[in-house]
C-alpha positions as CSV (number, residue, x, y, z in Angstrom):
1,X,-5.8,-11.7,16.5
2,X,-4.1,-10.3,13.4
3,X,-0.5,-11.5,12.4
4,X,2.2,-9.7,10.5
5,X,2.9,-11.3,7.0
6,X,4.5,-9.3,4.3
7,X,6.4,-6.1,5.1
8,X,9.3,-3.5,4.5
9,X,9.5,-1.5,7.6
10,X,13.3,-0.7,7.8
11,X,15.5,1.5,5.5
12,X,13.5,4.3,4.8
13,X,15.8,7.2,3.5
14,X,13.3,9.2,1.4
15,X,9.6,9.9,0.4
16,X,7.3,9.7,-2.5
17,X,3.9,11.8,-3.0
18,X,0.5,10.0,-2.4
19,X,-1.8,10.7,-5.3
20,X,0.1,13.8,-6.7
21,X,-2.9,14.6,-8.9
22,X,-6.2,13.2,-10.0
23,X,-4.5,10.5,-12.0
24,X,-0.8,10.5,-10.7
25,X,0.0,7.9,-8.0
26,X,2.4,5.3,-6.7
27,X,1.7,1.7,-5.9
28,X,3.9,-1.1,-4.2
29,X,3.6,-4.8,-5.4
30,X,3.9,-7.7,-2.8
31,X,3.9,-11.4,-2.8
32,X,2.7,-13.2,0.0
33,X,4.9,-16.3,1.1
34,X,2.1,-17.6,3.6
35,X,-1.4,-17.7,2.4
36,X,-3.7,-15.5,4.6
37,X,-6.7,-13.2,4.4
38,X,-5.4,-9.6,4.5
39,X,-7.4,-7.6,6.9
40,X,-5.2,-4.6,7.3
41,X,-2.4,-2.6,6.1
42,X,0.0,-0.3,7.9
43,X,1.7,2.5,6.1
44,X,4.5,4.9,7.0
45,X,3.4,8.2,5.9
46,X,2.9,11.8,6.8
47,X,0.9,15.2,5.8
48,X,3.2,17.2,4.0
49,X,1.0,20.3,3.3
50,X,-2.6,21.4,4.2
51,X,-5.8,19.2,4.8
52,X,-5.7,16.2,1.9
53,X,-8.8,14.6,3.3
54,X,-9.6,10.9,3.1
55,X,-6.8,8.4,1.9
56,X,-8.3,5.5,0.2
57,X,-5.8,2.0,0.1
58,X,-6.8,-0.3,-2.6
59,X,-5.4,-3.9,-2.8
60,X,-5.5,-5.1,-6.5
61,X,-4.4,-8.1,-8.5
62,X,-1.1,-7.6,-11.1
63,X,-0.8,-8.3,-14.5
64,X,1.8,-10.6,-16.4
65,X,4.2,-7.6,-16.3
66,X,3.9,-6.8,-12.7
67,X,1.4,-3.7,-12.9
68,X,-1.9,-3.3,-10.8
69,X,-4.9,-4.2,-12.9
70,X,-8.6,-4.8,-12.5
71,X,-11.3,-4.3,-9.9
72,X,-10.4,-3.7,-6.1
73,X,-10.1,-6.9,-4.3
74,X,-10.4,-4.8,-0.7
75,X,-10.4,-1.1,0.1
76,X,-10.0,0.8,3.5
77,X,-9.8,4.6,4.3
78,X,-8.1,6.7,6.9
79,X,-8.2,10.7,7.5
80,X,-5.2,12.4,6.0
81,X,-5.9,15.3,7.8
82,X,-4.9,13.6,11.1
83,X,-1.6,12.4,9.9
84,X,1.5,13.8,11.6
85,X,3.4,16.6,9.9
86,X,6.7,15.0,11.1
87,X,8.8,14.0,8.0
88,X,9.8,10.7,9.8
89,X,6.1,9.8,9.3
90,X,3.8,7.5,11.5
91,X,2.6,4.2,11.1
92,X,-0.9,4.4,10.1
93,X,-3.2,1.4,10.1
94,X,-5.9,1.1,7.5
95,X,-8.6,-1.5,8.0
96,X,-9.6,-3.3,4.7
97,X,-13.2,-4.4,5.9
98,X,-13.7,-8.4,5.5
99,X,-10.2,-8.5,3.8
100,X,-9.4,-10.6,1.0
101,X,-7.8,-14.0,0.9
102,X,-4.2,-14.1,-0.6
103,X,-2.4,-16.9,-2.3
104,X,1.3,-18.0,-1.9
105,X,3.5,-16.8,-4.7
106,X,0.8,-14.5,-6.5
107,X,1.8,-10.9,-6.7
108,X,-0.7,-8.3,-5.5
109,X,-0.6,-4.7,-5.3
110,X,-1.6,-1.7,-3.0
111,X,-2.5,1.8,-4.0
112,X,-2.9,4.7,-1.6
113,X,-4.6,7.7,-3.0
114,X,-6.0,11.1,-1.3
115,X,-9.3,12.7,-2.0
116,X,-8.1,15.8,-2.1
117,X,-4.6,16.6,-3.8
118,X,-3.5,20.3,-5.0
119,X,0.0,19.5,-5.8
120,X,2.8,21.0,-5.4
121,X,1.7,23.7,-3.1
122,X,-1.6,23.2,-0.6
123,X,-2.8,19.6,0.3
124,X,-0.7,16.3,-0.3
125,X,0.8,13.5,1.9
126,X,4.1,11.5,1.4
127,X,4.8,7.9,1.7
128,X,8.1,7.0,3.2
129,X,10.3,4.8,1.1
130,X,13.4,2.9,0.7
131,X,15.9,3.5,-1.9
132,X,18.0,0.4,-2.0
133,X,15.3,-2.1,-3.1
134,X,15.3,-4.0,0.1
135,X,12.0,-5.8,-0.4
136,X,13.1,-8.5,-3.0
137,X,9.4,-9.8,-3.9
138,X,7.6,-6.7,-4.8
139,X,8.5,-3.0,-6.2
140,X,7.1,0.3,-6.5
141,X,5.0,1.2,-9.5
142,X,4.0,4.5,-10.8
143,X,1.0,5.8,-13.0
144,X,0.4,9.5,-14.3
145,X,-2.7,8.5,-16.1
146,X,-4.9,6.9,-13.3
147,X,-3.8,3.5,-13.9
148,X,-4.3,3.0,-17.5
149,X,-0.4,2.4,-17.8
150,X,2.3,1.9,-15.1
151,X,6.0,2.3,-14.9
152,X,8.6,0.7,-12.6
153,X,11.9,1.9,-14.9
154,X,12.5,5.1,-12.7
155,X,11.9,3.5,-9.4
156,X,12.8,-0.2,-9.8
157,X,15.2,-0.2,-6.9
158,X,12.7,1.6,-4.4
159,X,10.3,0.0,-2.2
160,X,7.4,1.7,0.0
161,X,7.2,1.2,3.6
162,X,4.3,-1.1,4.5
163,X,3.2,-4.0,6.9
164,X,0.5,-6.5,5.8
165,X,-1.7,-7.8,8.6
166,X,-4.1,-10.5,8.5
167,X,-5.5,-14.0,9.5
168,X,-4.3,-17.3,8.8
169,X,-5.8,-19.0,5.8
170,X,-6.2,-22.2,7.7
171,X,-7.9,-22.2,11.0
172,X,-7.7,-25.6,12.7
173,X,-10.1,-24.4,15.4
174,X,-12.8,-24.0,13.0
175,X,-12.7,-27.9,12.1
176,X,-15.8,-29.7,13.2
177,X,-15.4,-33.4,13.9
178,X,-18.2,-35.5,14.4
């Protein structure tokens, strides 16, 4: 049974685009306070126009400046064409395969990106967010060049709605005593 670990799931007052072009998209960083294996992530999002196709969510490490970097640690997908068009959004769970073991106090990032994006008119989604910096151990990030460089300066007080679900790192029922 999965357990809710890190989250920011209240206070949404606006939305940002998911994957607004081939190289422009948002990420959210987060810092676990309990070691666990992340197995899924829930995002509050909606389809703003058209049929954007598959949304891929990637979990990544962050660099010393808190920006996403390196290879994917875990990935999962969902069908963006089936999202609600209601601007209040819907919580969509994205399974992350076998998941990834997250360490206490280490910052990570997740990045949702759509397969088909034709901003501004025909196919895109939006991710609900909170404009008052309610999640204090992470922040929203933005790239316009596919992740070569990241910025948080314009959005340092904005956090994206998310829930991190997973399994405990320590499973006492798995201990065998001879």
